[in-house]
Steps between C-alpha positions, in 0.01 A plus 500: 500500500770752594697452181179525296419839654853627445501383139157658439635829640812469283288432191281805565806717559652382172174587321512848658860543386410382149195723457484792744841667528404792271173557689676491838761746372221730378331475842828592671535805274138597572541479877833686504357775278194543722711543812756719318211730405403545864202267487405199712424133458168358624474120519212261567412133494288247690622218725857404416506783247415741784810375679700558182363856473606569858840343440570718195382817677723418798802456273433849358435687823773314689775367281563208274879465520651848508464756775321780317218740568154352546295498183123535457339157493156438652329163535125555482449182703608623842252759626235288672276799568496599133460140383211423732316830461524492120398133491207574728381809313584411138577126493830318504547543125570871564749485789795578273333725242378742767852522643650554155244776443589662834878461501620516140593785276589506130835337436483259795532127437238246604619140516220244518583140585259217414603147413189456283494852363128510579468623859210750497658726761825520305318558171306788656823645636654494151198690369532759779873531436444565130236762579746668738774511236721237662728261321392140552697179540346157544655187642281207398517142381314246288383699195507842673122510533307826477805691621634477144273779385551720806878525548766700322707186552380163632777257587337159459685217670471203264347248739155379603621419853433765765806411709735528201342832397538642851864386517574687179305808613721549804812438289381763251420730793856459624635575153290818490631602842859428393459730199370775728769430759777525239358830373478662843803357684728765646 
């Protein structure tokens, strides 16, 4: 079992290397440009993807590798008062879109993470981000789902397996943070 899981991970990683390097490089350029322009990064996902959103935001506001100034990254998954009040008043499908509406400005970047590419709350957040003039980056899997039509760039991990998709999402998140870290290191 252990070797099977490791080989499945290795196979998915090889598929990412074979098909997504240009997209990941474009995403790195997008994120660096947004921060260079004085804008912020808003990130959201559900479940394990919420943890990934928080992880990426923490790498920006804290540090990835280099000691550098804190950079503007906000996980929209952490404010329980906002999440519960919005879910109560508008429904769970709007917990991220309302925050994007409230916190974003033109030129910001919204990163939505959904292994299926079809999470209603993430889709609504992409719509709100576009209306606010934000750049949009998706991290998805399978066939990219409905996120394909809502993102400036949707990085689709070539796998139908949620665990493999999530493993690649955090790797891609680390690559994004490394690009930012390298740009802003002292």
